[in-house]
TIDREN-964836 format. One record per residue: x, y, z of N, C-alpha, C, O in turn. Coordinates in steps of 0.2 Angstrom, whole numbers, plus 5000, padded with zeros to 4 digits. Layout:
N
XYZXYZXYZXYZ...
//
This chain:
360
485549534724485949464724486549464729486949514729486549414733487149414738487749384735487749354729488249384738488949364736489049294738489649274736488649264741488749194743488949194751489049134753489149244754489249254761488649274765488449334763488349234769487749254772487849314776488349324780487349354776487349414780487649474776487749534779487949464770488249524767487949534760487649494757487949594758487649614752488249624747488849604748488049644741488549654735489049704737489649704735488849754742489349804744489749784750490149824752489649724752490049704758489849724765490149714769489249754765488949784772488649734775488249694772488749724782488349684786487649704787487449764788487249654787486549664788486349644795486649594798485749674798485549654804485849674811485649664816486449714810486849734816487049804814487249824808487149844819487449914819488049914823488049904829488649934820489249944823489249994828489150054826489349984835489350034840490050074839490550054837489950144841490550184840491050164845490950144851491650174843492250164848492250214854492150274853492350184860492350224866493150224868493550184867493350284872494050284874494150224878493750204882494850204878495050144882494950154890494750104893494950214892494850234899494150214901494050184907493650224897492950204898492850134898492450104902493150104893493150024893493449994899493149944901493950024901494249994907493750004913493749964918493350054914492850064919492350014918492149984924492149994912491649944912491849874914491549834917492549864912492849794914492949794921492849744924493149844924493249844932492549834935492549794940492049864933491349854936491149784935490849754940491249754929491049684928491449634932491149584934492049654934492449604939492349614946492549584950491849664948491749674955491149634957490549644954491249584961490749534963490249564968489749534969490349634970489849664975489249694971488749704974489349694964488849734960488349684957488549634955487649694958487149654955486949694948486649744948487049654943486949684936486249664934485949704930486049614936485349584934485049544939485349504942484349554939483949514944483949444942483849424936484249394947484249324945483949284951483949304957483749224949483549174954484149144958484749154955484049114963484649084967485049034963485649034964484648994959484948934956485248954949485548914946485149024947485349044941486149044940486449064945486449024935487149034934487449104934487049154933488049114937488349184937488449204930488549174925488249274929488349304923489049304920489449324924489149294914489849304911490149374912489749424912490749384912491049444913490949494907490749554908490949464901490749504895490049524895489949584893489549484898488949504898488849564903488449614902489149564909489149614914489449674911489149734912489949674907490349724904489849764899489849824899489449724895489049744891488449784894488249834891488249754900487649794903487849864906487549904905488549864908488749924911488849974905488650034906489049954899489150004894488450024891488350084890487949984891487350004888487050054893486650094891487150044900486850094905487150154904486850214904487850154902488150224901487950254895487850314895487850214889487650244883486850274883486650314880486450234887485750254888485650324892485350364890486050324898485950384902486550394906486650354911487050434905487650444909487550464916487850434921487050504918486850524924486650464928486850454934486150424926485950364929486450314930486550274935486950304925487550264926487950284932488150244936488050344933488450374938488150354945488450344950487450364945487050354951487150284953487150264959487050234948487050164949487750134951487850094955488250164947488950124948489450174951490050154952489350234951489850284954490150264960490750284961489850234965490050214971490550164971490950154976490650124965491150074964491750094961492250054959491850164959492350184955492950214960492750244965493550204958494050234962494250314959493850334954494650344962494850414961495050424953494750474950495450384951495650384944495150374939495050414934494650324941494150314936493650374936493250384931493550404942493050454942493350514938492950554935493950524938494250574934494150564927494050604923494250504925494150484918493450494916493350514910493050474920492250484918492150564918491850584913492450604922492350674921492650704915492350744912493250674913493550704907493250674901493250714896493050614901492850584894492050574894491750564889491750564900491050544900490550604900489950594898490750654903490350714903490550764897490950804898490250754891490450794886489850794881489450754881489850834876489350834871489350774867489850744866488750754864488050794865487750774872487750714874487450824875487150804882486350794880486050834877486150744883485450724881484950764886485150784891484350774884483850814888483750794895483650834899483850724896483750694903484350694907484350664912484950724904485550714908485750794910485650834907485850794917486050854920486750854922487050824926487150904918487850904919488050924926488550904929487750974928487851004935487750954940488150944945487250914939487050854944487650804944487850774949487850784938488350744937489050764941489350724944489150824940489750854943489750854951490250834954489150864953489050864961489150794963489350774968488850744959488950674961489650654961489850614966490050674956490750654956491150684962491550644965490950744964491250774970491050734976491550724980490450714976490250674982490550614983490750594988490650574977491050514977491750524979492050484983492050574977492750584979492850594986493250574989492350634989492350654996492250585000492650575005491850544998491750485002492350435001492450405006492650434995493250394995493750424999494150385003493850485000494350515004494250495012494650475015493550505013493350485020493450415022493750395027493250365017493350295018494150275018494350235022494550315014495250295015495550305022495950265024495350365025495550385032495250325036495550305041494650315035494250265040494650195039494750165045494850175033495150105033495850105036495950065040496150165036496850165039496750165047497150125050496250195049496150195056495950125059496150105064495450095055495250025057495749975057495849935061496249985052496749935051497249945057497549895060497350005059497750025064497549995071497849965075496850005072496549975078496549895078496749865083496449865072496549795072497249765073497349715076497749805071498449785072498549795079498949745082498349845083498449845090498149785094498449765098497549765092497249705095497649645093497749605098497849635087498249575086498949575089499149525091499249635090499849645094499749625101500249595104499149645104499049635111498849565113499049535118498349535109498049475110498249415106498249355109498249425100498349365095499049345094499549375097499149295090499749265088500049295081500549275079499649335078499749355071500449385070500749375066500649425075501249465075501849425080502249455082501749365081502249325084502749315079502749315073503349295082503949285078503849225073504049235067503549175076503449115072502949135066503149115060502449165067501949185062502249235057502149225051502549285059502849325054503449295050503549315044503749245053504249215049503949175044504249165038503349145045503049105040502849145034502849125028502649205036502349255031502949285026502849295020503449295029504049325026504649295027505149325031504849235025505449195027506049225025506549225029506049255019506749285016506849345020507449355022506349385022506549455025506749435033507149465035506349385035506549365042507249335043507649355047507449295038508149265038508649325037509149315041508549375033508949425032509049475038509649495040508549485042508549535047508649495054508849525059508349435055508349405062508649335062509149325066508449295057508649225058509349205058509549165062509749245054510449225053510849245059511449225060510549285064510949305070510649275076510949295081510249225075510049185081510549135083510849095079510549115090510949065092510548995092509949005090510848945093510548875092510048875098509448845097510148905104509648905109509048945107508448925109509149005104508649045102508249015097507549015097508548975092508148945087507748885090507148875088507948855095507648795098507048825102506448795101507148885105506548915109506048935104505448935105506248965098505748985093505348935090504748945089505648875089505348825085504948775090504748725088505048785097504648745101503948745100503648795098503648685101502948675099502548635105502748585106502048665108501648635113501248575110500748595106501348515111500948465108500448435113500048395111500348475119499848455123499148465120499048515118498648415121497948425119497948445111497548485109498448425107498548435100498348375096498648325098497948375091497848315087498448295083498948335082498448235081498948205077499048245071499648265068498548265067498548305061498848375062499248405058498748405068499048465070499848465071500148505068500048405074500748395075501048385068501648405067500748345064501048335057501048395053501648405050500548435054500648495050501148545052501548575048501248545059501848585062502448555059502948595058502548495059503148465057503348475050503948495048502848475046502948485039503148565038503548575034502748605041502948675041503648685043504048725040503848655049504548665051505048645046505548675045504948585043505348555038505448605032506048615030504848625030504948675024505248735026505648765022505148765032505448825034506248815034506648855032506448755038507148745039507448735032508048765031507148705027507448695020507548765017508148775014507048805018507148875015507648915018508048945015507648915025508148955029508848925028509348965027508948855027509548825026509848845019510448855018509448855014509648875008509948935008510448955004509648985011509849055011510549055015511049085013510649015020511249015024511748985020512349005021511648935016512148895013512448945007513048945006512048985004512249024999512749085002513249094999512549105008513049155011513749115013514249155012513649055015514349025017514749015011515349025011514448995005514848984999515149044996515649044993514749104998515049164995515649185000516149224997515649175006516149195011516749155012517249175013516649085010517149035012517749045008518349035011517749055001518449064998518849115001519449115001518549175003518949225006519249205012519849225014518949165016519149145023519649095022520149095026519649045017520148995017520849015013521248975013520849075010521449095007521649165009521549205005521849175015522049245017522649265014523149225013522749325013523349355010523849365016523649365022524549365015524949375020524849435025524849435031524549495022524349555026523849535030523749565036523349495028522749475032522949435038522649435043523449395037523749355043523949395048523849375054524349445047524649485052524149545055524149555061523749575050523349635052522649625051522249665055522349585047521649575046521249555052521449505055520749585054520349565059519649545056519349575052519449485058518849455055518249505056518249535061517849505051517249555051516849545057516649595060516749485059516349465065516649495072516249505077517349505072517649525078517749595078517849625084517649635073517649705073517149735077516549705078517249795080516749825084516249845079516349885074515549835080515049845076514649905078514649925084514349935073513949995075513349985080513149925080513250025084512750015089512949995096512649995101513649985096513949965103514150015107514250075104514350005113514650055117515350065117515750015114515650115119516450125118516750075122517350055120516550055128516850015132516649945132516849895136516349925126516049855125516649815123517049835118516749755126517349715124517249685118516649665116517749665114517749635108517849565109518249535113517449525105517449455107518049405105518049345106518549435102519149395100519749435099519649505100520349405099520949445099521049485093520949455087521349545094521549575088522249585087522549635084522649545091523349545091523649535084523449495080524149575083524549565076524949505076525149485071525049475082525549415082525149355082525349295083524449355081524049295080524249255074524449285069524149195074524349155069523749155063523249195064523949125058523449125052522749095054522649055058522249135052521549115053521349065048521249085042521149005051520848955046520048965046519748995050519848925041519048925040518648905046518148935048518948855050518548825056518548875061518048885065519148915062519148965068518649025066518249045070518649045060518149095058517449075059517049115061517349015057516648985058516448985065515849005067516948975070516848975077516749045080516249055084517149095077517149165079516449195077516149235080516249175071515649205068514949185070514449195068514949145076514349115078513949175081514249225083513249165081512849225084513049245091512849305092513349205095513549225102513949295102513949325107514349305096514749365096514449425093514749475093513849415090513549475087513349525092513149505098513349585090513249645095512449645097512049645092512349635103511649635105511249695103510649685101511549755103511149815101510949815094510449835092511449785090511249785083510749735081510349745077510749675085510249625084509549655086509049635082509549695091508849715093508649765088508049775087509049805085508849855080508549825074508049845071508949765072508749735066508049695067507649695063507949675073507349635075506749685075506149675073506849745078506349805078506249825071505649845069506749825066506649845059506149795056505749815052506249735057505849675054505149685057504649685052505049695063504349705066504049765063503449765061504349825062504149885059503949865052503349895049504349835048504149815041503549775040503149785036503449725045502849685045502249715047501749705044502349765051501749815053501549855047500949855045502049875043501849925037501549875032501049905028501749815031501449775026500749765028500349765023500549755034499849735036499449805035498949795032499749855037499349925036499249935029498749965027499649915024499649935017499249885013499049885007498949825017498549775014498949725010498649705005499549715011500049675007500049595010500349555007499649585016499649515018499149475014498549485016499349435010498849405005498349365008497749355006498549325013498049275016497649315022497249275025497649375023497249405028496649435025496649465020496049425029495449445026495349525028495049535034495549565024495449635025494749665026494649715029494349635022493649655022493349655029492849695031493549605033493249595040493549655044493249665049494049685042494249745046494049815043493749855046494149815036493949885033493249895033493049955033492749845034492049865034491749855041491149855042492249855046492049845053491949905057492449935059491349935057491250005061491449995068491550045071491449935071491649935078492349945079492549955085492749945074493449965075493650045075494150065076493050075073493150155073493350185080493050165085493850225080494050265086493650325086493750375082493050325090492650385089492950445092492850505089493450445096493750505099494150535093494250595092494550485089494950505084494550535078494750585075493950505077493550535072493250605073493250645069493050615080492850675082493450725081493350785079494050705083494650755083494750775076494950825074494750725071494850735064494350785061494550835057493650775063493150815060493250885063493150935060493450895070493550955073494150995069494151055068494750955068495250985064495051005057495351065055494650965054494450985047494051055047494151095043493651055052493151115053493651175054493551225051494051175059494451235060494951255054495151305053495151195051495651205045495251245039495451295036494551225038494151265034494051335036494051375032493951345042493851415045494451455044494351515042495051425045495651465044495751485037495951535035495551435032495651455025495151505023495351555019494551505026494051565024494351625027494251675024494551625033494851695036495451715032495551775031495851675030496451695026496251725019496551775017495751695016495451725010495151785011495251835007494851795017494551865018495051915019494951975017495551895023496151945024496451965018496652025017496551915013496851935007496451975003496652025000495751965003495352015000495352085002495352134999495352085009495352155012496052185011496052245009496552155011497252185009497252205002497552255000496952164997496952184990496552244989496652294986495952254993495552304993495852374995495752424993496252365001496552415004497152444999497252504998497452394996498052414992497752454986498052504983497152424983496852464978496652534979496652574976496352544986496152604988496752654989496652714987497252624991497852674992498152694985498352744985498152644981498352664974497952714971498252764968497252714972496852764969496952834972496952884969497052834979497152894983497852924981497852984980498352884980498952914978498952944971499252994970498552914966498552944960498153004960498353054957497653014964497253074965497653124968497653184965498053114973498453164976499053184972499153244972499253144968499853164963499553214958499853264956498953194955498653244950498453314953498553364950498253304960497953364963498553414964498553474964499153384966499753424967499953464961500353514962499753434955499953474949499453524947499553554942498953534951498453584948498753654948499153664953498553694943498853754943498653804949499053854950498153794952498053834958498553824964498553874968498853774964499353754969500053774967500553764970500153794960500753814958500953884960500553924959501653894962501853964963501954004957502154064957
//
């Protein structure tokens, strides 16, 4: 007799289903990661069939693991990262081992996947570097205008705030020849948005510095030199200072400070260093894969970007490195064997010297 709740007996046990054993969260994370990978085909489908839900893909991956771990590794191992491969080795290869599962073969597969990941990591770095060199030489991707759009805050901090009005005008110049109306409109909207962003950062800086400038102390009137007039790092010893440092100068008002602090008085050497620092940081962002709007798959999977000479050199270095390691191990073994032989000889000679036939 049932209790009135469909699917339950008097003892409260569910009918028609078997509760699957709990798996470690690391393994569940692997199934979820595989389910979210659009490159994996989980099930044969027709062209017009709807995409499988994530939960269904996750369930397929789990069932494959529970049915045969070796086959699971063959099918999905190439999509796992180093951390996931380690989790599989620690948690997936353990008792009970099924008759059709080969532990030794699974270990070899794991090692092979790790080696391929290491090789691909180096390959991706080299390909991105080659792509970056091409973009630097031919494209507009690393132009000041494009880099400013990708990282406006960083640009303003290291470059923008030190530009003269003439430099800003040259930077923002836009060739409208043979350009459609929509292109001109988009450029105008981008410029307006950029100017608002940069103006906001500049206004915050002015509000922070203005109170100090408008209310100088008596000592500042006689002896204080405005920060913009001081000799800055990166300059030469004989480089002239852009304003007077006389102790007899009159009180410095806010308007004069604003005039003195214009970019024309900034140290050219320091400006160049900051600009180079900005470019270096943008290059590093690109190589690290942090440019969100860039299609890295077109670079990472492009074998035409491989530097064959560099690959050959890397393989040669790896070969000699392995040879050196083997020679070092052989030398250590020989030294250990020699040391062991010498110890045994010393022991024998010590006992021999104590023999009664050699005693006086």
